[in-house]
Every structure is written in C-alpha cells, then in structure tokens.
C-alpha positions as CSV (number, residue, x, y, z in Angstrom):
1,M,-81.5,187.7,-115.3
2,G,-81.2,190.7,-113.1
3,Y,-81.0,191.5,-109.4
4,Y,-84.1,191.5,-107.2
5,T,-84.6,193.9,-104.2
6,R,-87.5,194.3,-101.9
7,F,-88.2,198.0,-101.4
8,K,-90.1,199.6,-98.5
9,L,-91.2,203.2,-98.3
10,K,-91.5,205.3,-95.2
11,I,-92.2,209.0,-94.5
12,V,-89.7,210.2,-91.9
13,E,-90.7,213.9,-91.8
14,G,-93.5,215.8,-93.4
15,E,-97.2,215.2,-94.2
16,G,-98.6,212.5,-96.3
17,N,-99.9,208.9,-96.5
18,V,-97.3,206.3,-97.4
19,Y,-99.9,204.4,-99.5
20,D,-100.8,207.4,-101.6
21,H,-97.1,208.1,-102.3
22,E,-96.5,204.4,-103.2
23,E,-99.2,204.6,-105.8
24,E,-98.0,208.0,-107.2
25,I,-94.4,206.7,-107.3
26,G,-95.7,203.7,-109.2
27,K,-97.4,206.0,-111.8
28,A,-94.3,208.1,-112.1
29,T,-92.1,205.0,-112.9
30,K,-92.4,202.1,-115.3
31,Y,-94.1,200.0,-112.7
32,R,-97.9,199.5,-112.6
33,G,-99.2,199.8,-109.1
34,S,-96.5,200.1,-106.4
35,P,-92.9,199.1,-106.7
36,F,-93.0,198.5,-102.9
37,E,-95.2,195.3,-103.0
38,D,-92.8,192.6,-104.3
39,E,-89.2,191.9,-105.0
40,I,-88.4,193.7,-108.2
41,K,-85.6,194.9,-110.4
42,W,-85.9,198.7,-110.0
43,Y,-82.4,199.8,-111.2
44,E,-83.6,203.4,-111.6
45,H,-84.9,203.8,-108.0
46,E,-82.4,206.5,-107.1
47,E,-83.2,208.7,-110.1
48,D,-86.9,208.1,-109.8
49,M,-87.0,208.9,-106.1
50,C,-84.9,212.0,-106.4
51,R,-87.2,213.2,-109.2
52,Y,-90.3,212.4,-107.1
53,S,-89.0,214.0,-103.9
54,K,-88.5,217.3,-105.8
55,S,-92.3,217.4,-106.3
56,H,-92.7,217.0,-102.5
57,P,-89.8,219.1,-101.1
58,D,-91.1,219.2,-97.5
59,I,-91.2,215.4,-97.1
60,L,-88.2,213.3,-96.1
61,F,-88.7,209.8,-97.7
62,A,-86.8,206.7,-96.6
63,V,-86.6,203.8,-98.9
64,E,-85.3,200.6,-97.3
65,G,-83.8,198.0,-99.7
66,I,-83.1,194.3,-99.0
67,G,-81.3,192.7,-101.9
68,E,-81.1,189.0,-102.7
69,E,-77.4,188.7,-101.6
70,S,-76.6,188.3,-97.9
71,G,-75.7,191.6,-96.3
72,D,-77.2,193.8,-99.1
73,H,-79.4,195.9,-96.8
74,W,-79.6,199.7,-96.8
75,I,-81.8,202.7,-96.3
76,K,-81.7,205.7,-98.7
77,Y,-83.1,209.0,-97.7
78,F,-84.6,211.4,-100.3
79,K,-85.5,215.0,-99.9
80,N,-86.1,217.7,-102.5
81,G,-84.1,215.9,-105.2
82,K,-81.2,214.8,-103.0
83,M,-80.2,211.4,-101.6
84,Q,-78.2,209.9,-98.8
85,R,-77.4,206.1,-98.6
86,C,-76.9,204.4,-95.3
87,N,-75.6,200.8,-95.4
88,A,-76.6,198.3,-92.7
89,I,-73.9,197.4,-90.2
90,I,-74.0,193.9,-88.9
91,T,-72.5,193.3,-85.4
92,F,-72.2,190.3,-83.1
93,E,-72.7,190.1,-79.4
94,D,-69.7,189.7,-77.2
95,Y,-68.9,186.2,-76.0
96,D,-70.5,185.5,-72.6
97,P,-69.6,182.1,-70.9
98,Q,-72.8,182.4,-68.9
99,K,-74.8,181.8,-72.1
100,M,-73.2,178.5,-72.9
101,L,-75.7,175.6,-73.0
C-alpha cells in the first residue's frame, strides 16, 4: 500500500525560482514532473533533497510535508547536503469563559 505525503517546496535563502527547482528535482528523482504536485510516496526525499542541495550550496530549501495520518506535519530544511527536521507542535487556546456561546 504505502504512505502518502503532500510535499511543498520553498526557498528560504538564496536565489532561484521554486518552479524551476521543482522540475529539476523531479528530473533528479524517479518522479516524472514534480514530486510537489500531488500526494505521493516519496520515501527517498531526504536522500534526494540532500543530494540536490549539494548542487546548489548557497540555497536553503524548505520542504513541508503533510502525511495522511493526523498530526504528521513537518518541515525539513536542506542546505549543502545537510538536513534539519522540525516537527509541528499543536497547541490549544486557553479556556476563556467569555467565549462560551
């Protein structure tokens, strides 16, 4: 079966057009077109993005992922072959009796 994730690419620092990089990343992976268009099973995204970021060492890429399970939401930063993962933190507002309907 597999696990589907929706990926979104962003350039945080450096020069470049996101759409051009999406296409190049698609060519550098097993995906035709862009892996950022639909929910896909891209198990090798960390290795692929680390490798791709080495060819653009001055760009800080952010890849946001939203998985099919509730709470599976993260951003991974890639720069010059290195990666950092940041998981989403879900918080709730404090109780406020004034908001009771």
